[in-house]
C-alpha positions in Angstrom: 17.6 -42.8 -14.7 14.2 -43.0 -13.1 11.2 -42.2 -15.2 8.4 -40.4 -13.5 4.9 -41.4 -14.2 2.3 -39.0 -15.6 0.5 -39.0 -12.3 3.7 -38.0 -10.5 4.3 -35.2 -13.0 0.8 -34.0 -12.6 1.1 -34.1 -8.9 4.3 -32.0 -9.0 2.6 -29.5 -11.3 -0.3 -29.2 -9.0 1.9 -28.7 -6.0 3.9 -25.9 -7.8 0.6 -24.3 -8.9 -0.7 -24.3 -5.3 2.6 -22.8 -4.0 2.4 -20.1 -6.6 -1.3 -19.5 -5.8 -0.5 -19.1 -2.1 2.4 -16.8 -2.9 0.2 -14.6 -5.0 -2.5 -14.6 -2.4 0.0 -13.5 0.3 1.3 -10.7 -1.9 -2.2 -9.5 -2.7 -3.2 -9.5 1.0 0.0 -7.7 1.9 -0.6 -5.1 -0.8 -4.2 -4.6 0.3 -3.1 -4.1 4.0 -0.4 -1.6 3.0 -3.0 0.2 0.8 -5.4 0.5 3.8 -2.9 2.5 5.7 -2.6 5.1 3.0 0.0 7.7 2.6 1.2 9.7 5.6 -0.3 13.2 5.7 3.1 14.9 5.6 1.8 18.0 3.7 -1.2 18.5 6.1 1.2 18.1 9.0 3.6 20.8 7.6 0.8 23.2 6.8 -0.8 22.8 10.2 2.5 23.5 11.9 3.1 26.5 9.7 -0.4 27.9 10.4 0.2 27.5 14.1 3.5 29.4 13.9 1.8 32.2 11.9 -1.0 32.4 14.5 1.5 32.5 17.4 3.6 35.2 15.6 0.4 37.3 15.2 -0.2 37.3 18.9 -3.2 35.0 18.7 -2.5 33.6 22.3 -3.5 37.0 23.7 -6.1 38.1 21.1 -7.8 34.8 20.1 -7.0 32.3 22.9 -10.0 30.0 22.3 -9.2 29.5 18.7 -5.5 29.1 19.4 -6.2 26.5 22.1 -8.5 24.6 19.7 -5.8 24.7 17.0 -3.1 23.4 19.3 -5.3 20.7 20.6 -6.3 19.4 17.2 -2.6 19.5 16.2 -1.6 17.4 19.3 -4.4 15.0 18.5 -3.3 14.8 14.9 0.3 14.1 16.0 -0.9 11.2 18.2 -3.0 9.8 15.3 0.0 10.2 13.0 2.3 8.4 15.4 -0.2 5.5 15.6 -0.3 5.4 11.8 -4.0 6.4 11.8 -3.4 8.6 8.7 -7.0 9.3 7.8 -7.8 10.6 11.3 -4.5 12.5 11.4 -5.3 14.2 8.1 -8.8 15.2 9.4 -7.3 16.6 12.7 -4.5 18.5 10.9 -7.0 20.1 8.6 -9.2 21.2 11.6 -6.0 22.5 13.3 -5.3 24.6 10.2 -8.8 26.0 10.2 -8.6 27.0 13.9 -5.1 28.5 13.5 -6.1 30.5 10.5 -9.2 31.9 12.4 -7.0 32.7 15.3 -4.5 34.5 13.2 -7.3 36.4 11.4 -8.9 37.5 14.6 -5.6 38.5 16.0 -4.6 40.6 13.0 -8.0 42.2 12.7 -7.9 43.1 16.4 -4.3 44.5 16.0 -5.4 46.6 13.0 -8.5 47.9 14.7 -6.8 48.9 17.9 -3.5 49.9 16.4 -1.5 47.5 18.6 1.9 46.4 17.4 
C-alpha cells in the first residue's frame, strides 16, 4: 500500500475545494440568470385577452375604433415580447392593452346606452 505524503493530501484537498467552488459558482450564476428572466406574465396575458374579447363583444370596433386598435396593437406587441421571453416588457404591454380595451368597452357601452342601440 502506497502512503501519500501530507503535501499530496493537501493538494488533493485543494483540488476538491476548487472543484466544489467552481460548481457552486456555476450554480449561483445559473440561478441569477434564471432569476433575471422572471416569471412569465400568464395572468396579465389572460386578463388582456379577456378584456379584448369583452371590448369586441360590446361593439367597440364600431363605437371606439381608436381605443380598440391601440388595445389590439399593445396585445400583439406583448405577445411578441412574451415569445421572446422579455417578460417585463410583455407585462407592461399587456397592462396597456387592458387599459385600452377597458376604455374601448366603456366608450362602446356608454354610446350604446345613450343612443339606445342594441
